[in-house]
BAVOMI-106021 format. One record per atom (N, C-alpha, C, O): residue in three letters; atom name; x, y, z. Coordinates in nm, 3 decimals. Example, Ala and Ser with C-alpha at 12.3 -4.5 7.8 and 13.67 -1.06 7.14 Angstrom:
<pts>
+-----+------+---------+---------+---------+
! res ! atom !       u !       v !       w !
+-----+------+---------+---------+---------+
! ALA !    N !   1.319 !  -0.569 !   0.780 !
! ALA !   CA !   1.230 !  -0.450 !   0.780 !
! ALA !    C !   1.320 !  -0.330 !   0.780 !
! ALA !    O !   1.424 !  -0.332 !   0.846 !
! SER !    N !   1.285 !  -0.225 !   0.708 !
! SER !   CA !   1.367 !  -0.106 !   0.714 !
! SER !    C !   1.290 !   0.003 !   0.787 !
! SER !    O !   1.341 !   0.114 !   0.804 !
+-----+------+---------+---------+---------+
</pts>
This chain:
<pts>
+-----+------+---------+---------+---------+
! res ! atom !       u !       v !       w !
+-----+------+---------+---------+---------+
! MET !    N !   8.935 !  11.210 !  12.254 !
! MET !   CA !   8.894 !  11.204 !  12.095 !
! MET !    C !   8.938 !  11.026 !  12.092 !
! MET !    O !   9.029 !  10.973 !  12.155 !
! ALA !    N !   8.853 !  10.969 !  12.008 !
! ALA !   CA !   8.821 !  10.835 !  11.989 !
! ALA !    C !   8.954 !  10.788 !  11.958 !
! ALA !    O !   9.031 !  10.870 !  11.908 !
! GLN !    N !   8.994 !  10.674 !  11.979 !
! GLN !   CA !   9.123 !  10.576 !  11.931 !
! GLN !    C !   9.092 !  10.549 !  11.789 !
! GLN !    O !   8.985 !  10.509 !  11.741 !
! GLN !    N !   9.212 !  10.579 !  11.726 !
! GLN !   CA !   9.226 !  10.534 !  11.585 !
! GLN !    C !   9.242 !  10.419 !  11.550 !
! GLN !    O !   9.343 !  10.365 !  11.595 !
! SER !    N !   9.166 !  10.350 !  11.471 !
! SER !   CA !   9.196 !  10.229 !  11.414 !
! SER !    C !   9.319 !  10.205 !  11.353 !
! SER !    O !   9.380 !  10.304 !  11.315 !
! PRO !    N !   9.381 !  10.070 !  11.330 !
! PRO !   CA !   9.528 !  10.018 !  11.298 !
! PRO !    C !   9.489 !  10.132 !  11.116 !
! PRO !    O !   9.553 !  10.231 !  11.080 !
! LEU !    N !   9.394 !  10.083 !  11.057 !
! LEU !   CA !   9.416 !  10.135 !  10.920 !
! LEU !    C !   9.401 !  10.253 !  10.950 !
! LEU !    O !   9.502 !  10.316 !  10.919 !
! MET !    N !   9.308 !  10.328 !  11.004 !
! MET !   CA !   9.323 !  10.503 !  10.999 !
! MET !    C !   9.464 !  10.517 !  10.982 !
! MET !    O !   9.521 !  10.545 !  10.877 !
! ARG !    N !   9.534 !  10.487 !  11.136 !
! ARG !   CA !   9.645 !  10.539 !  11.187 !
! ARG !    C !   9.757 !  10.471 !  11.053 !
! ARG !    O !   9.864 !  10.532 !  11.049 !
! GLN !    N !   9.746 !  10.373 !  10.963 !
! GLN !   CA !   9.829 !  10.358 !  10.860 !
! GLN !    C !   9.833 !  10.462 !  10.746 !
! GLN !    O !   9.935 !  10.507 !  10.694 !
! ARG !    N !   9.676 !  10.501 !  10.711 !
! ARG !   CA !   9.643 !  10.584 !  10.583 !
! ARG !    C !   9.719 !  10.714 !  10.655 !
! ARG !    O !   9.820 !  10.768 !  10.609 !
! LEU !    N !   9.666 !  10.744 !  10.748 !
! LEU !   CA !   9.701 !  10.879 !  10.797 !
! LEU !    C !   9.884 !  10.941 !  10.789 !
! LEU !    O !   9.930 !  11.050 !  10.754 !
! LEU !    N !   9.948 !  10.813 !  10.839 !
! LEU !   CA !  10.090 !  10.818 !  10.789 !
! LEU !    C !  10.139 !  10.820 !  10.685 !
! LEU !    O !  10.252 !  10.870 !  10.678 !
! ALA !    N !  10.072 !  10.763 !  10.557 !
! ALA !   CA !  10.113 !  10.773 !  10.424 !
! ALA !    C !  10.058 !  10.881 !  10.396 !
! ALA !    O !  10.096 !  10.921 !  10.285 !
! GLY !    N !   9.979 !  10.955 !  10.449 !
! GLY !   CA !   9.944 !  11.080 !  10.404 !
! GLY !    C !   9.833 !  11.119 !  10.303 !
! GLY !    O !   9.819 !  11.222 !  10.237 !
! LEU !    N !   9.738 !  10.975 !  10.313 !
! LEU !   CA !   9.636 !  10.977 !  10.245 !
! LEU !    C !   9.497 !  11.019 !  10.281 !
! LEU !    O !   9.448 !  10.977 !  10.386 !
! SER !    N !   9.436 !  11.093 !  10.210 !
! SER !   CA !   9.264 !  11.105 !  10.234 !
! SER !    C !   9.218 !  10.993 !  10.231 !
! SER !    O !   9.298 !  10.899 !  10.221 !
! LYS !    N !   9.039 !  10.958 !  10.242 !
! LYS !   CA !   8.988 !  10.810 !  10.245 !
! LYS !    C !   8.940 !  10.828 !  10.146 !
! LYS !    O !   8.844 !  10.751 !  10.140 !
! ALA !    N !   8.946 !  10.900 !  10.036 !
! ALA !   CA !   8.942 !  10.928 !   9.907 !
! ALA !    C !   9.031 !  10.906 !   9.834 !
! ALA !    O !   9.017 !  10.844 !   9.729 !
! GLU !    N !   9.137 !  10.951 !   9.873 !
! GLU !   CA !   9.259 !  10.868 !   9.807 !
! GLU !    C !   9.285 !  10.745 !   9.826 !
! GLU !    O !   9.339 !  10.673 !   9.743 !
! LEU !    N !   9.251 !  10.715 !   9.928 !
! LEU !   CA !   9.295 !  10.589 !   9.959 !
! LEU !    C !   9.170 !  10.482 !   9.880 !
! LEU !    O !   9.208 !  10.382 !   9.819 !
! ALA !    N !   9.052 !  10.509 !   9.889 !
! ALA !   CA !   8.931 !  10.428 !   9.831 !
! ALA !    C !   9.003 !  10.451 !   9.666 !
! ALA !    O !   9.016 !  10.337 !   9.621 !
! ARG !    N !   9.040 !  10.529 !   9.589 !
! ARG !   CA !   9.051 !  10.538 !   9.455 !
! ARG !    C !   9.197 !  10.457 !   9.404 !
! ARG !    O !   9.202 !  10.384 !   9.305 !
! ARG !    N !   9.315 !  10.488 !   9.500 !
! ARG !   CA !   9.424 !  10.377 !   9.487 !
! ARG !    C !   9.380 !  10.224 !   9.497 !
! ARG !    O !   9.428 !  10.139 !   9.422 !
! ALA !    N !   9.262 !  10.186 !   9.620 !
! ALA !   CA !   9.226 !  10.017 !   9.599 !
! ALA !    C !   9.105 !   9.990 !   9.540 !
! ALA !    O !   9.043 !   9.887 !   9.564 !
! GLY !    N !   9.055 !  10.096 !   9.444 !
! GLY !   CA !   8.965 !  10.060 !   9.399 !
! GLY !    C !   8.824 !  10.025 !   9.428 !
! GLY !    O !   8.749 !   9.948 !   9.368 !
! VAL !    N !   8.803 !  10.108 !   9.543 !
! VAL !   CA !   8.658 !  10.079 !   9.601 !
! VAL !    C !   8.611 !  10.211 !   9.660 !
! VAL !    O !   8.681 !  10.312 !   9.671 !
! ASP !    N !   8.505 !  10.199 !   9.689 !
! ASP !   CA !   8.416 !  10.319 !   9.727 !
! ASP !    C !   8.487 !  10.346 !   9.859 !
! ASP !    O !   8.550 !  10.264 !   9.926 !
! GLU !    N !   8.460 !  10.500 !   9.890 !
! GLU !   CA !   8.542 !  10.549 !  10.016 !
! GLU !    C !   8.427 !  10.533 !  10.136 !
! GLU !    O !   8.459 !  10.565 !  10.250 !
! THR !    N !   8.308 !  10.491 !  10.111 !
! THR !   CA !   8.266 !  10.433 !  10.206 !
! THR !    C !   8.283 !  10.316 !  10.241 !
! THR !    O !   8.234 !  10.288 !  10.350 !
! THR !    N !   8.356 !  10.206 !  10.167 !
! THR !   CA !   8.404 !  10.122 !  10.199 !
! THR !    C !   8.532 !  10.092 !  10.285 !
! THR !    O !   8.560 !   9.985 !  10.337 !
! VAL !    N !   8.606 !  10.214 !  10.289 !
! VAL !   CA !   8.712 !  10.273 !  10.368 !
! VAL !    C !   8.663 !  10.344 !  10.499 !
! VAL !    O !   8.743 !  10.354 !  10.592 !
! THR !    N !   8.556 !  10.386 !  10.510 !
! THR !   CA !   8.482 !  10.452 !  10.631 !
! THR !    C !   8.423 !  10.324 !  10.731 !
! THR !    O !   8.416 !  10.320 !  10.854 !
! ARG !    N !   8.393 !  10.248 !  10.654 !
! ARG !   CA !   8.326 !  10.117 !  10.722 !
! ARG !    C !   8.455 !  10.029 !  10.802 !
! ARG !    O !   8.456 !   9.986 !  10.917 !
! ALA !    N !   8.572 !  10.017 !  10.688 !
! ALA !   CA !   8.693 !   9.945 !  10.768 !
! ALA !    C !   8.750 !   9.989 !  10.859 !
! ALA !    O !   8.805 !   9.918 !  10.943 !
! GLU !    N !   8.749 !  10.149 !  10.862 !
! GLU !   CA !   8.792 !  10.187 !  10.969 !
! GLU !    C !   8.762 !  10.242 !  11.088 !
! GLU !    O !   8.839 !  10.288 !  11.172 !
! THR !    N !   8.582 !  10.231 !  11.091 !
! THR !   CA !   8.536 !  10.206 !  11.182 !
! THR !    C !   8.480 !  10.050 !  11.278 !
! THR !    O !   8.390 !  10.052 !  11.361 !
! GLY !    N !   8.543 !   9.952 !  11.247 !
! GLY !   CA !   8.520 !   9.814 !  11.265 !
! GLY !    C !   8.385 !   9.737 !  11.215 !
! GLY !    O !   8.346 !   9.646 !  11.288 !
! LYS !    N !   8.297 !   9.773 !  11.074 !
! LYS !   CA !   8.217 !   9.730 !  11.023 !
! LYS !    C !   8.247 !   9.661 !  10.935 !
! LYS !    O !   8.327 !   9.713 !  10.858 !
! ARG !    N !   8.213 !   9.545 !  10.908 !
! ARG !   CA !   8.284 !   9.435 !  10.829 !
! ARG !    C !   8.232 !   9.464 !  10.650 !
! ARG !    O !   8.127 !   9.500 !  10.596 !
! VAL !    N !   8.351 !   9.432 !  10.608 !
! VAL !   CA !   8.370 !   9.501 !  10.456 !
! VAL !    C !   8.416 !   9.331 !  10.398 !
! VAL !    O !   8.480 !   9.235 !  10.443 !
! GLN !    N !   8.346 !   9.365 !  10.283 !
! GLN !   CA !   8.377 !   9.201 !  10.197 !
! GLN !    C !   8.561 !   9.190 !  10.182 !
! GLN !    O !   8.650 !   9.274 !  10.174 !
! ALA !    N !   8.559 !   9.061 !  10.185 !
! ALA !   CA !   8.699 !   9.001 !  10.227 !
! ALA !    C !   8.831 !   9.071 !  10.078 !
! ALA !    O !   8.950 !   9.100 !  10.090 !
! HIS !    N !   8.752 !   9.077 !   9.966 !
! HIS !   CA !   8.821 !   9.096 !   9.822 !
! HIS !    C !   8.853 !   9.273 !   9.862 !
! HIS !    O !   8.952 !   9.343 !   9.840 !
! LYS !    N !   8.739 !   9.300 !   9.921 !
! LYS !   CA !   8.795 !   9.454 !   9.929 !
! LYS !    C !   8.895 !   9.480 !  10.025 !
! LYS !    O !   9.001 !   9.535 !   9.996 !
! ALA !    N !   8.860 !   9.436 !  10.162 !
! ALA !   CA !   8.990 !   9.457 !  10.220 !
! ALA !    C !   9.102 !   9.382 !  10.186 !
! ALA !    O !   9.206 !   9.390 !  10.251 !
! SER !    N !   9.090 !   9.320 !  10.101 !
! SER !   CA !   9.272 !   9.265 !  10.073 !
! SER !    C !   9.326 !   9.410 !   9.968 !
! SER !    O !   9.438 !   9.462 !   9.966 !
! LEU !    N !   9.202 !   9.448 !   9.888 !
! LEU !   CA !   9.231 !   9.554 !   9.776 !
! LEU !    C !   9.295 !   9.691 !   9.884 !
! LEU !    O !   9.400 !   9.745 !   9.850 !
! ILE !    N !   9.229 !   9.736 !  10.001 !
! ILE !   CA !   9.285 !   9.844 !  10.107 !
! ILE !    C !   9.396 !   9.798 !  10.123 !
! ILE !    O !   9.480 !   9.852 !  10.051 !
! ALA !    N !   9.438 !   9.710 !  10.196 !
! ALA !   CA !   9.573 !   9.631 !  10.268 !
! ALA !    C !   9.689 !   9.667 !  10.124 !
! ALA !    O !   9.804 !   9.713 !  10.130 !
! GLN !    N !   9.627 !   9.637 !  10.028 !
! GLN !   CA !   9.737 !   9.615 !   9.913 !
! GLN !    C !   9.789 !   9.756 !   9.894 !
! GLN !    O !   9.909 !   9.782 !   9.885 !
! ALA !    N !   9.672 !   9.863 !   9.887 !
! ALA !   CA !   9.691 !  10.008 !   9.871 !
! ALA !    C !   9.785 !  10.050 !   9.965 !
! ALA !    O !   9.874 !  10.119 !   9.915 !
! ILE !    N !   9.793 !  10.028 !  10.097 !
! ILE !   CA !   9.837 !  10.075 !  10.183 !
! ILE !    C !   9.970 !  10.025 !  10.201 !
! ILE !    O !  10.061 !  10.101 !  10.233 !
! SER !    N !   9.988 !   9.899 !  10.183 !
! SER !   CA !  10.105 !   9.871 !  10.154 !
! SER !    C !  10.213 !   9.898 !  10.062 !
! SER !    O !  10.335 !   9.885 !  10.074 !
! GLN !    N !  10.128 !   9.944 !   9.953 !
! GLN !   CA !  10.212 !   9.979 !   9.835 !
! GLN !    C !  10.236 !  10.084 !   9.867 !
! GLN !    O !  10.358 !  10.085 !   9.876 !
! VAL !    N !  10.177 !  10.235 !   9.908 !
! VAL !   CA !  10.236 !  10.341 !   9.942 !
! VAL !    C !  10.286 !  10.353 !  10.060 !
! VAL !    O !  10.329 !  10.468 !  10.073 !
! ARG !    N !  10.307 !  10.274 !  10.178 !
! ARG !   CA !  10.375 !  10.257 !  10.326 !
! ARG !    C !  10.545 !  10.195 !  10.254 !
! ARG !    O !  10.647 !  10.245 !  10.302 !
! GLY !    N !  10.556 !  10.107 !  10.160 !
! GLY !   CA !  10.625 !  10.027 !  10.159 !
! GLY !    C !  10.674 !   9.933 !  10.258 !
! GLY !    O !  10.787 !   9.903 !  10.294 !
! GLU !    N !  10.541 !   9.890 !  10.298 !
! GLU !   CA !  10.578 !   9.764 !  10.385 !
! GLU !    C !  10.433 !   9.705 !  10.376 !
! GLU !    O !  10.324 !   9.763 !  10.368 !
! GLU !    N !  10.472 !   9.550 !  10.380 !
! GLU !   CA !  10.351 !   9.452 !  10.358 !
! GLU !    C !  10.268 !   9.461 !  10.517 !
! GLU !    O !  10.325 !   9.416 !  10.616 !
! PHE !    N !  10.150 !   9.514 !  10.525 !
! PHE !   CA !  10.041 !   9.524 !  10.562 !
! PHE !    C !   9.940 !   9.413 !  10.567 !
! PHE !    O !   9.879 !   9.402 !  10.460 !
! SER !    N !   9.897 !   9.310 !  10.680 !
! SER !   CA !   9.777 !   9.178 !  10.644 !
! SER !    C !   9.667 !   9.289 !  10.664 !
! SER !    O !   9.685 !   9.392 !  10.729 !
! VAL !    N !   9.548 !   9.251 !  10.597 !
! VAL !   CA !   9.388 !   9.251 !  10.622 !
! VAL !    C !   9.375 !   9.272 !  10.835 !
! VAL !    O !   9.328 !   9.361 !  10.906 !
! GLU !    N !   9.439 !   9.152 !  10.863 !
! GLU !   CA !   9.417 !   9.125 !  10.997 !
! GLU !    C !   9.495 !   9.235 !  11.065 !
! GLU !    O !   9.435 !   9.300 !  11.150 !
! GLU !    N !   9.644 !   9.267 !  11.031 !
! GLU !   CA !   9.698 !   9.363 !  11.137 !
! GLU !    C !   9.670 !   9.472 !  11.083 !
! GLU !    O !   9.726 !   9.562 !  11.146 !
! LEU !    N !   9.606 !   9.514 !  10.991 !
! LEU !   CA !   9.506 !   9.654 !  10.966 !
! LEU !    C !   9.366 !   9.688 !  11.068 !
! LEU !    O !   9.303 !   9.794 !  11.076 !
! GLY !    N !   9.344 !   9.565 !  11.139 !
! GLY !   CA !   9.237 !   9.582 !  11.194 !
! GLY !    C !   9.093 !   9.572 !  11.114 !
! GLY !    O !   9.004 !   9.626 !  11.180 !
! ILE !    N !   9.050 !   9.523 !  11.002 !
! ILE !   CA !   8.989 !   9.539 !  10.894 !
! ILE !    C !   8.910 !   9.404 !  10.908 !
! ILE !    O !   8.979 !   9.302 !  10.908 !
! VAL !    N !   8.757 !   9.390 !  10.922 !
! VAL !   CA !   8.644 !   9.291 !  10.983 !
! VAL !    C !   8.581 !   9.254 !  10.845 !
! VAL !    O !   8.501 !   9.309 !  10.770 !
! THR !    N !   8.651 !   9.137 !  10.845 !
! THR !   CA !   8.565 !   9.067 !  10.701 !
! THR !    C !   8.468 !   9.011 !  10.734 !
! THR !    O !   8.396 !   8.957 !  10.649 !
+-----+------+---------+---------+---------+
</pts>
């Protein structure tokens, strides 16, 4: 099995599907997939994803901590 990205790990710990994280962040599900697989995403979208994960987990995560490439 492939190693999980930090973002995927936190998403799964939060009990969120990719679609639910995308909805909460206000981005497309494709953007979440790109972020989880190490593909570049726009900085403002990366920030929205980090904010959504942080809100659900109740812990502050930076874009860098989640391994999102901008």
